[in-house]
C-alpha positions as CSV (number, residue, x, y, z in Angstrom):
1,M,-33.3,61.0,-30.7
2,G,-33.2,58.3,-33.0
3,T,-35.7,55.3,-33.7
4,S,-33.0,52.3,-32.0
5,Q,-32.6,55.0,-29.2
6,K,-36.1,55.4,-28.2
7,V,-36.5,51.4,-28.5
8,E,-33.5,50.8,-26.0
9,V,-35.3,53.0,-23.4
10,N,-38.9,51.7,-23.9
11,R,-37.1,48.6,-23.2
12,R,-35.5,49.4,-20.1
13,D,-38.4,51.6,-18.8
14,F,-40.5,47.9,-19.1
15,L,-38.2,45.9,-17.6
16,A,-38.0,48.6,-14.6
17,R,-41.7,48.4,-14.7
18,A,-42.7,44.7,-15.3
19,G,-42.3,43.3,-11.6
20,L,-44.1,44.8,-8.5
21,A,-42.0,43.9,-5.4
22,I,-43.9,42.6,-2.7
23,G,-41.0,42.5,0.6
24,S,-38.4,40.5,-1.0
25,V,-39.9,38.4,-3.6
26,M,-40.9,39.7,-7.3
27,I,-44.2,39.5,-9.1
28,V,-43.8,39.4,-12.4
29,P,-47.4,39.3,-14.1
30,A,-48.4,36.6,-16.5
31,R,-48.6,38.9,-19.5
32,V,-44.9,39.6,-19.8
33,L,-44.2,35.6,-19.1
34,G,-43.7,33.4,-22.1
35,R,-44.9,29.7,-22.9
36,N,-44.7,27.4,-19.3
37,G,-43.5,31.1,-17.4
38,A,-40.5,31.9,-19.5
39,I,-39.5,35.2,-19.6
40,P,-39.6,36.0,-23.1
41,P,-36.3,37.3,-24.5
42,S,-37.0,40.8,-25.2
43,D,-37.7,41.1,-21.6
44,K,-34.3,39.8,-20.2
45,L,-31.9,42.0,-19.0
46,H,-28.6,42.4,-21.3
47,I,-25.8,41.7,-19.0
48,A,-22.2,41.9,-19.6
49,G,-19.1,40.6,-17.6
50,I,-15.8,42.2,-16.3
51,G,-12.8,39.7,-15.1
52,V,-15.0,36.4,-16.9
53,G,-12.4,33.3,-15.7
54,G,-12.7,32.6,-11.8
55,R,-15.2,33.8,-10.1
56,G,-16.4,35.7,-13.2
57,A,-17.5,32.7,-15.1
58,D,-19.3,31.4,-11.7
59,N,-20.8,34.6,-11.2
60,L,-22.4,34.5,-15.2
61,R,-23.9,31.1,-14.7
62,E,-26.0,32.1,-12.0
63,V,-27.3,34.7,-14.6
64,E,-27.1,33.3,-17.6
65,S,-31.1,33.0,-18.3
66,E,-31.1,36.7,-18.9
67,N,-28.9,37.7,-22.3
68,I,-25.4,37.7,-22.0
69,V,-24.2,40.1,-24.2
70,A,-20.6,40.9,-24.1
71,L,-17.6,39.7,-22.3
72,C,-13.9,41.4,-21.1
73,D,-10.9,40.2,-20.0
74,V,-7.2,41.1,-20.7
75,D,-6.6,37.6,-20.1
76,W,-8.3,35.7,-23.3
77,H,-6.6,32.6,-22.8
78,R,-7.9,32.5,-18.8
79,A,-11.5,33.7,-20.4
80,A,-11.7,31.1,-23.0
81,E,-13.7,29.0,-21.6
82,T,-16.7,31.8,-20.7
83,F,-16.4,33.0,-24.5
84,Q,-17.3,29.2,-25.5
85,R,-19.8,29.1,-23.2
86,Y,-21.4,32.1,-24.3
87,P,-20.3,32.6,-28.2
88,K,-22.7,34.9,-29.0
89,A,-21.5,37.5,-26.4
90,K,-19.2,40.0,-28.2
91,Q,-15.2,40.2,-26.8
92,Y,-13.4,42.8,-24.9
93,K,-10.2,43.2,-23.5
94,D,-10.8,46.9,-22.1
95,F,-14.2,47.4,-20.2
96,R,-14.0,51.2,-21.0
97,Q,-14.2,50.2,-24.5
98,M,-16.3,48.0,-23.9
99,L,-18.7,50.5,-22.3
100,D,-18.0,53.3,-24.8
101,R,-18.7,50.8,-28.0
102,Q,-21.7,48.7,-26.9
103,K,-24.8,50.4,-26.4
104,D,-27.7,47.7,-25.6
105,I,-25.7,46.8,-22.0
106,D,-28.3,47.0,-19.2
107,A,-26.4,45.8,-16.0
108,V,-22.8,44.7,-15.4
109,L,-20.9,42.0,-13.5
110,V,-17.3,42.9,-11.9
111,A,-15.0,40.2,-11.1
112,T,-11.9,41.6,-11.8
113,P,-8.6,41.7,-9.0
114,D,-9.8,44.2,-6.4
115,H,-7.4,47.1,-7.5
116,V,-10.2,47.3,-10.5
117,H,-13.3,47.2,-8.7
118,A,-13.8,50.6,-8.1
119,F,-13.1,51.6,-11.8
120,A,-15.0,49.2,-13.5
121,S,-18.4,49.3,-11.4
122,M,-17.5,53.1,-11.8
123,A,-17.5,53.5,-15.5
124,A,-20.8,51.7,-15.6
125,I,-22.9,53.8,-12.7
126,Q,-21.9,56.3,-14.5
127,L,-23.7,55.5,-17.7
128,G,-26.7,53.6,-16.1
129,K,-25.5,50.6,-15.6
130,H,-26.9,47.7,-13.0
131,V,-23.5,46.7,-11.1
132,Y,-22.8,43.2,-9.2
133,C,-19.4,43.7,-8.2
134,E,-16.9,40.7,-6.4
135,K,-15.9,41.6,-2.5
136,P,-14.4,43.4,-1.4
137,L,-16.0,46.1,-3.1
138,T,-13.4,48.2,-3.9
139,H,-9.4,48.2,-3.2
140,S,-9.2,51.4,-0.2
141,I,-11.5,53.2,1.2
142,W,-12.2,56.2,0.0
143,E,-13.3,54.5,-3.0
144,A,-16.0,52.3,-1.7
145,R,-17.1,55.8,-0.2
146,K,-17.2,57.1,-3.9
147,L,-18.7,54.1,-5.2
148,T,-21.5,54.0,-2.9
149,E,-22.3,57.4,-3.6
150,E,-22.6,57.5,-7.3
151,A,-25.0,54.9,-7.4
152,Q,-27.2,56.3,-4.9
153,K,-26.9,59.4,-7.0
154,A,-27.3,56.9,-10.5
155,K,-30.4,55.0,-8.5
156,V,-28.9,51.7,-10.3
157,A,-29.7,48.4,-8.8
158,T,-26.4,47.3,-7.0
159,Q,-25.2,43.9,-4.9
160,M,-21.4,43.0,-3.6
161,G,-20.7,39.3,-4.3
162,T,-21.2,38.7,-0.5
163,Q,-23.1,35.4,-0.9
164,G,-23.6,34.7,2.3
165,H,-25.5,37.3,3.0
166,S,-28.7,35.9,1.5
167,Y,-28.1,32.2,3.3
168,E,-30.2,31.1,5.8
169,G,-27.3,31.3,8.5
170,I,-26.9,35.1,8.8
171,R,-31.0,35.4,9.3
172,L,-31.0,32.7,11.9
173,I,-28.1,34.3,14.1
174,A,-29.9,37.7,14.1
175,E,-33.5,36.8,15.0
176,W,-31.9,34.9,17.7
177,I,-29.5,37.5,18.6
178,Q,-33.3,39.9,18.5
179,D,-35.0,37.0,20.4
180,G,-32.6,37.7,23.3
181,A,-31.2,33.9,22.9
182,I,-27.7,35.0,24.5
183,G,-28.3,38.4,25.7
184,A,-26.6,41.7,25.0
185,V,-24.1,41.0,22.6
186,R,-20.7,43.0,23.7
187,E,-18.1,41.0,21.8
188,V,-17.8,39.3,18.8
189,H,-14.4,37.1,17.3
190,C,-14.4,36.1,13.8
191,W,-11.4,34.1,11.7
192,T,-10.0,32.8,9.0
193,D,-7.4,29.9,7.9
194,R,-6.5,32.3,4.7
195,P,-3.9,33.0,3.5
196,A,-2.6,29.3,4.8
197,G,-1.3,28.1,1.3
198,W,-3.5,30.3,-0.7
199,W,-1.6,32.6,-1.8
200,P,1.6,34.3,-0.7
201,Q,2.3,36.9,2.4
202,G,4.8,38.4,3.7
203,V,6.8,38.0,1.2
204,E,9.2,40.7,-1.2
205,R,8.6,41.6,-5.2
206,P,10.3,39.4,-7.5
207,K,13.4,40.3,-9.1
208,D,12.8,37.9,-12.4
209,R,11.3,39.5,-15.8
210,P,10.4,36.1,-17.2
211,P,8.1,37.3,-20.7
212,V,4.4,38.1,-20.4
213,P,2.1,35.5,-22.0
214,A,1.0,36.3,-25.3
215,T,-2.9,36.1,-24.7
216,L,-2.4,38.6,-21.8
217,D,-2.6,42.5,-22.1
218,W,-0.2,43.4,-19.0
219,D,-0.7,46.9,-18.9
220,L,-4.5,47.0,-19.0
221,W,-4.1,44.1,-16.0
222,L,-2.4,46.5,-14.0
223,G,-5.0,49.4,-14.6
224,P,-4.5,52.1,-12.0
225,A,-1.7,50.6,-10.0
226,P,1.7,51.6,-10.4
227,G,3.4,50.0,-13.4
228,R,5.6,47.0,-12.9
229,P,7.2,44.2,-14.8
230,Y,4.8,41.4,-15.3
231,N,5.3,38.3,-13.1
232,P,3.1,35.5,-12.7
233,A,3.8,35.8,-8.5
234,Y,0.6,38.5,-9.2
235,A,-1.4,36.9,-12.1
236,P,-4.0,35.4,-12.5
237,F,-4.9,34.7,-8.6
238,V,-2.4,35.1,-6.5
239,W,-2.4,38.8,-6.7
240,R,-4.5,38.9,-3.4
241,G,-1.8,39.5,-1.2
242,W,-0.4,41.9,-2.5
243,W,-0.4,45.8,-1.4
244,D,-1.4,47.6,-5.1
245,F,-3.7,45.1,-6.2
246,G,-5.7,43.4,-3.3
247,C,-6.3,43.6,0.0
248,G,-5.0,40.6,1.8
249,A,-6.5,37.9,4.0
250,L,-8.8,40.3,5.7
251,G,-10.2,41.8,2.0
252,D,-10.6,38.5,0.6
253,M,-12.4,37.3,4.0
254,G,-13.6,39.9,6.0
255,C,-16.8,41.2,3.8
256,H,-17.9,37.4,4.2
257,I,-16.9,36.8,7.9
258,F,-18.1,40.6,9.2
259,D,-20.9,39.9,7.2
260,S,-23.1,38.8,9.6
261,P,-22.1,40.9,12.6
262,F,-22.3,43.9,11.0
263,F,-26.0,42.8,10.1
264,A,-27.5,41.0,13.5
265,L,-25.8,44.2,15.6
266,K,-26.0,46.9,13.3
267,L,-22.6,48.3,13.6
268,G,-21.6,50.8,11.6
269,Y,-18.6,53.2,12.0
270,P,-16.1,51.8,14.8
271,T,-14.6,54.2,16.6
272,S,-11.2,52.5,16.7
273,V,-8.9,49.8,15.6
274,E,-5.5,48.1,16.4
275,A,-3.7,45.7,15.1
276,V,-0.8,43.2,15.5
277,S,1.0,41.3,12.9
278,S,3.8,39.3,11.3
279,P,6.2,41.9,10.2
280,V,4.7,44.1,7.6
281,N,6.7,45.2,3.8
282,G,5.8,47.6,1.6
283,E,4.6,44.4,-0.7
284,T,2.2,42.3,0.7
285,A,0.0,42.0,3.8
286,P,1.5,39.8,6.8
287,V,1.2,36.3,7.4
288,A,-1.3,36.7,10.5
289,S,-2.7,39.4,12.0
290,I,-5.1,40.4,14.7
291,I,-7.2,43.0,14.2
292,R,-9.1,44.8,17.3
293,Y,-12.3,46.9,16.4
294,E,-14.2,49.0,19.0
295,F,-17.9,50.2,17.6
296,P,-20.2,52.4,20.3
297,A,-23.5,51.4,21.4
298,R,-26.4,51.4,19.0
299,G,-30.0,52.5,20.6
300,E,-30.5,50.1,23.1
301,M,-27.4,48.1,22.2
302,P,-24.2,48.3,24.1
303,P,-21.3,48.6,22.6
304,V,-19.0,45.5,21.2
305,K,-15.5,44.9,20.7
306,L,-14.8,42.9,17.7
307,S,-11.7,40.8,16.6
308,W,-10.2,39.6,13.6
309,Y,-7.8,36.7,13.5
310,D,-6.8,35.4,10.1
311,G,-3.1,33.4,9.2
312,G,-4.3,30.3,11.2
313,L,-4.9,32.4,14.5
314,L,-7.5,31.4,16.8
315,P,-9.7,33.3,19.5
316,P,-9.8,31.9,22.9
317,R,-11.3,28.5,23.3
318,P,-14.8,29.3,24.9
319,E,-15.1,27.2,28.0
320,E,-19.0,25.9,26.6
321,L,-17.2,24.3,23.7
322,E,-17.5,20.5,24.5
323,P,-14.0,18.2,24.3
324,G,-13.2,17.2,20.5
325,R,-15.5,19.9,19.1
326,R,-14.1,22.6,16.5
327,L,-13.8,25.5,16.7
328,G,-16.1,26.6,13.8
329,N,-14.4,24.5,10.5
330,E,-11.6,24.6,8.1
331,N,-12.6,28.1,6.5
332,G,-13.1,29.9,9.6
333,G,-16.0,30.9,11.8
334,I,-17.7,33.2,14.2
335,L,-18.1,33.9,17.7
336,Y,-20.8,35.9,19.8
337,I,-20.2,36.4,23.8
338,G,-23.6,38.3,25.3
339,D,-24.1,38.3,28.5
340,K,-26.1,35.1,29.0
341,G,-24.7,33.4,26.2
342,K,-22.5,32.5,23.2
343,I,-23.5,31.5,19.6
344,M,-21.0,29.9,17.2
345,A,-21.2,30.1,13.4
346,S,-19.0,27.5,10.9
347,D,-17.0,29.3,7.8
348,E,-17.3,32.5,6.0
349,N,-20.8,32.3,5.3
350,A,-22.5,31.7,8.8
351,Q,-23.1,28.2,8.5
352,S,-24.6,26.3,10.8
353,P,-24.8,28.6,13.6
354,C,-25.8,27.1,17.0
355,L,-26.3,27.8,20.3
356,I,-23.1,26.3,22.6
357,P,-22.9,23.9,24.4
358,Q,-25.2,21.6,21.7
359,S,-27.6,21.3,24.9
360,R,-28.7,24.7,25.1
361,M,-29.4,24.3,21.5
362,N,-31.2,21.6,22.1
363,D,-33.3,23.3,25.0
364,Y,-34.0,26.0,22.6
365,K,-37.6,27.2,21.5
366,R,-36.6,28.9,18.3
367,P,-38.0,32.3,17.6
368,P,-40.5,33.2,14.0
369,K,-38.8,33.8,10.9
370,T,-39.3,37.8,11.2
371,I,-36.5,38.5,8.3
372,P,-37.8,38.2,4.7
373,R,-35.8,35.1,3.1
374,S,-33.8,35.9,0.0
375,V,-34.8,34.4,-3.7
376,G,-31.2,33.6,-4.2
377,H,-28.1,36.3,-4.0
378,H,-27.7,37.1,-8.3
379,A,-31.5,36.2,-8.2
380,E,-32.2,39.3,-5.6
381,W,-30.0,41.2,-8.2
382,V,-31.7,40.9,-10.9
383,Q,-34.9,41.2,-9.3
384,A,-33.8,44.6,-8.4
385,C,-32.4,45.3,-12.2
386,K,-36.2,45.3,-13.5
387,G,-37.8,47.2,-10.7
388,G,-37.7,45.2,-7.9
389,S,-37.0,45.5,-4.3
390,P,-33.3,46.9,-3.3
391,A,-30.9,43.7,-3.2
392,G,-30.0,42.6,0.0
393,A,-26.1,43.3,-0.2
394,N,-26.7,46.4,-2.4
395,F,-24.0,49.1,-2.4
396,D,-25.5,51.2,0.4
397,Y,-25.1,48.2,2.7
398,A,-22.1,46.8,1.2
399,G,-20.5,50.1,0.8
400,P,-19.8,50.6,4.6
401,L,-19.2,47.2,5.4
402,S,-16.3,47.3,2.9
403,E,-14.9,50.3,4.4
404,V,-14.9,48.8,7.8
405,V,-12.9,45.6,6.8
406,L,-10.3,47.7,5.1
407,L,-10.2,49.8,8.0
408,G,-8.3,46.9,9.0
409,N,-5.8,47.0,6.5
410,V,-4.9,50.5,7.3
411,A,-3.6,49.7,10.9
412,I,-1.8,47.1,9.5
413,R,-0.1,49.2,7.0
414,A,0.2,52.0,9.4
415,G,2.5,50.3,11.8
416,E,0.9,51.3,15.1
417,K,2.0,48.2,17.6
418,T,1.3,50.4,20.6
419,R,-1.5,52.6,20.5
420,K,-5.1,52.1,18.9
421,L,-6.2,54.6,15.8
422,E,-8.7,56.8,16.5
423,W,-11.2,57.0,13.3
424,D,-13.6,59.1,12.2
425,G,-15.9,57.1,10.3
426,P,-18.0,59.8,8.5
427,G,-14.8,61.9,7.7
428,M,-12.7,58.8,6.7
429,R,-10.2,59.9,8.3
430,C,-7.9,58.6,11.7
431,T,-7.9,61.7,13.7
432,N,-4.7,60.6,16.2
433,V,-2.2,59.1,13.7
434,D,-1.8,60.9,10.8
435,A,0.1,59.3,8.7
436,A,-2.3,56.6,8.5
437,N,-4.2,58.7,6.4
438,Q,-2.3,57.9,3.4
439,F,-3.7,54.1,3.6
440,V,-7.3,55.7,3.0
441,R,-7.1,57.0,-0.4
442,N,-4.6,55.2,-3.1
443,D,-2.5,56.9,-5.7
444,Y,-3.5,56.2,-9.3
445,R,-1.3,55.8,-12.6
446,K,-1.0,58.5,-14.8
447,G,-4.2,58.2,-17.4
448,W,-6.9,56.9,-14.6
449,S,-8.6,58.6,-12.3
450,L,-12.2,58.3,-10.5
C-alpha cells in the first residue's frame, strides 16, 4: 500500500470514529473542532454529486459545509450554475469515470432521473462510498431490493431524499396514533395533484427528431434505458411521466406521501394491490389513477387498506371536515381513519397534522414527544457518514418503502382492472397474474447491468 493510500484510509477511519452517537444527535469531541467549533477542512467529508442541476443542486447546498470535490452531469449547460458555485470540484459527464478516476471521494449524492438511480448508487456503494439518493430510490422493485442488500453488505451510510421523514409532522402523527388518539387505524387515503401540469402523462412518443443540444451527452442520459432519439419531451424535467425513465405521479410523490403511514403504522409489504386509471399505454403513466393496497395485521395493529389518488382525484370528503375547509392542500394530503376518529395532514410531507373536526384537536391533550427529533435530513446523513447513528430514511427503511410505492405501477401497467394482484413481498412476485411480473424488473440496454 502506497503512502497516499495510507493517508486516505487513516482519514476515513478518523471520520468514522470522530463522532459519538447518542440517540439521533452526534456529539463531536472538542479536539476535532477548529476555532469557534468549525470542523477543520481535513476532517470534512469529500462529497461528489451525480446529476447536479435541479434537485442535485439543492442537495449540494445542504452539504456544502463539507468538501464538494467532484461534480458529474450529462448536460453541462444545465449543470453550469453548480459548476460555478463549486469551482474547485472536478467536472465529469460519466459517473463511472468519476468513481474510477477520483479516489478521494467519501460520499455521493445521486439526483439523476429515476432510471439511473440504482446504477449510480450501486457503483458508489460497491466502492465503499456513502450514498444519498433522491426518491424514488430506484426505477423498479428489483433494483430497490438489490440496492438495499448491497448497502447492508457494504455497511455504508445511506439516506433517501424524502425530506419529510425528518420533519415534525411524521413524528406527531406516529405519536398520536400510538397514544390512541383515533383508535385502531384500518384505513388510510393518500393523494396528490400530480401530474396536473407538472409534466405530461397519457401521451405517446413524439415522432419529430430535433438535434441533440451540444452540451448534452444523450447516450449517457439514456444510460440503461432502451435507445431512442433525443427529444425535449424527455429532458431535462419532463422525463418523470415516461415509463422508460420515470415512475409517474406515484413514483414522484408516493415516497413522500406514503412515508407517514409506512412509518406510523409499520406497514411492511402488502398482500394485494389493484388499480383503476385513465387509459394506459406503453410509453407513459396514465393521466389519473386510483390504487388500493391491502396490508395484513402487524402485531396488535389490525389490517389496513391504503388508497392512493393522483391526477386531481380525491378520496371521499370526511363528514367531520368543516364546510369550506380544504381537504389537504393544493399539493395533496393524507387522511387516517381510525375506530375513534380521523387525522388529516396537508401536502406531501405530512405537515400540519390535525384531528378533525378542529374542535377535537382543540380538546386533545397531546402526548409526550417520545420519538427522537431530527437534526435535519442531510445533516443526519452527514453524521451517519462520520460514524453517527443511521439516518432515518436509510436504505433499510427506504428500500422497502420504495418497493411498496413501485408496486402500484406494476398494478397499473399489468392492466388488471377486474381483479387484485396477490403479492408475495419477500419473493417480489405476483402470485395470481404471472404477466404482471414482467414489470418487477427492467431490461437494460447492452453495456449496462447491476
